[in-house]
N, C-alpha and C positions, 0 to 999 in steps of 0.2 A: 504492500499501500504506500502511495505517494506522502512524504509529508507535509502537514500542514501550512500553509506556505501564506503568511502576513504581508501585503505590500508597505506597510508599516509597524513597527514593533516600537513603542514611545515609551521609557522609563520615568519613575521618578528615580530621585538617586538616595536620600537620605531613608533607612529602612524599608530598601526595596533591593536595590543593589547592595549597596554599601552598608555596612555595620556600625554606626557613627550614632547610634543612640546614647551609650555613656557619653561617649566626648561631647555632647550637646547639651546633657543634663548637668555634666560637671562646668562646663561651661555657664551655661543658667546659674547654676547653685554660687558660682564665682563671683558673679556677676550681681546677683541679689543680696549678698552676703556684704560685698564690696559698697551698694549703693543705699541698700536699705538696711544694712545691719542685722539681717536674718534670712535665713534661707529659707524660702516657702518650700512649700508642697510639690514635688515632683508632677504633680497629676494638673497642676495649673498651667506648668510650661507644657506639657504632653497635648492636652487639647488645643492647642495652637500649633503645632508642628505640622509643617508641611506649607504654611503660611510665610511670607516674606519675614525676615527675623527685625527690620524694623517696626512689623507692624506689632510682632507680638511683643518687644520692648517697651514699646509705648503703652503697652496696655497697664504696664509696672511702673511707668515713671512718672514722678509727679508733676513735670513739665517737659517741652520740649527741650531745651535746655538738657535737662537731666537726660532724657531718650538717648540723643547725640552722646554724652559719657558714656552710660551703658554699652549704646554698640560699640564704641572704641576698648572697653574694657574688655568685652564679649568678644571682639574680634582678635585683640591682643591676646587674651589667653588661649584661645581656641589654638590660634597660630602657634602655639609654643607646645601644645601638647599633641595634637591632632595626627602626626606621622605614625606614634606610638600609640595611637586609639581606636584607628582607623582601618578596617581590612573588610575585603568582599563577604558577601554571605556564599555559602557553599553553594557550587555553582553556577555563579554568576558570570564567570568570563568563559567559562565552557557553553553556556546558555545564548551569550551574547556572539559569540564565534559561532555558533553553531547557527543563528539568525540570519547573520550574516552572507554564511557559506551557500544559504538558501534564496537569496536575494531579497530579503526584507529590508527596507529602509530602514533603519535606527538611529533613535535621536534618547538624547536624557533632558526631559522636563522638568527644571528646578525650582524653588526657591530660594536655593541657595545663590549667593553672590556668584560671578562668573571666577574669579581667582582661586576662592575657596573649591569651590567645583570641581575645575580644571586639577587642582590638586589633589582632591579626593579620588577624583577618577583613575590621576595619575599612579596614585598608592595599590589602587585596588587591581592595575592593569586591564583597564577596561578605555584610554583612550585613542589605542589604534581602530578599535573595533566600531565606535559610537561615530557616526557620521557627524551629527549633529548636537549641539549645546545650546539650548534656550536656559537662560538662566534672570535669577531677580533683576539683574542689570540692563537685563533686554527687552522688557516690558514695564508699561504704566500700571497696570492692576495685576497683582499677583494670585495666584491659586486662594480659593476657589473658581475665580474667575476664569474662564476658558481661552482667556489672550495669548497665552505661553503655548498653548495645546495648539491653536489655531494659528500661530508664528510657524511651526513648525509643521504643522501638514501643509503652509504655503511652501515653505522654503524647501520643502522635499517633493514639493509637486504633486501632493496626494490631498489635496483639497478638495477635489471633485469625489473622492470616494472614501470618505471618511470611515464609513462601515467597513472598510477595508484595511481600519487601523485599529491594534488594541494599546491602549494606554494602560499600564501597569504600576500599582501604586498600594503604598500601604496605608493612607490616611482617607478619611470622608471628603477631605479637600480635593486630592485626586481625582474621588472617584466622581465628585460634582463637577468639576474641570473639564474631564473626559467628555462624562455623558452630554454636557454642554455644547461640547464643539462635535457633537455626535457622533465619536468614535466610539467602540466598544470599549468595556471596562473590566480590568482583571484587580480585584483585590489580592493583595497576600498576606498571610499570616503570621508572619515573623516579625512586622513590626510593632511598635510600643500601641498601638490601638485597640481595644476589644473586638472581639469577632462581630458582636452584634451592633458595634458603632457600624461597623464596614459592611454588614450585612442589609442595616437601615438603609444605606446608598444602591440597593439594589445593585450591584453588579454584574457583568453577564456571565463572570467567573471567580471563583473563588480557586487561587492556590497554595497547596498547602509546600510546596517546595518549587523553584525556579524550573526545575525539567520540567516540570508537567503543563509548561507553557508550551512546549516542542511538541505535544500531544493537542493543542486547543484547536482547531481548526476553524478561520473565518465564518463559516455557515453553518455554525452548530449551535447559534443561538437562535 
């Protein structure tokens, strides 16, 4: 039987291809303690994971000036610990390479800023296999708005067939963005979000391992 071939496969990065959750939470804890004098519950940060960093931090800052300072603190700390705390999820590099071999157009669509996203992809061995990166720096409206997904569809000449593209992500924000852009959506079960929160977004597929994606056909919905 011929393998399932998607014309495009778009991936979120953090929590989907790259195991960065502890990196992100460590950076959050450090930032909150530095600026607010206390470490707030991780759950408060996890809820917003998948949205742009500046949007998340503004929810905790007492004014715009503090939000800017928080962003600097978070960025400097994360840069210092990044390479020691980032790794690809099992099967990530193999699945991405296999999809490339099959002829799918591949993109990473992330709420990370470009510089750190590029570094994460490099550390995880994904840079050469992924054709396009759409980062928070490339859009005016971050996920769950579909702008980033629509930008990837346009750049890879897939805007006329979004149903032949699957957007794979670990957060409700990813699934909302993909659905709004009319792609298929696949939720992954190894990120920080509870399964019920993902199921509530009605993904077309639910993956318990990245290798399962290779057996999912575009016409299976």
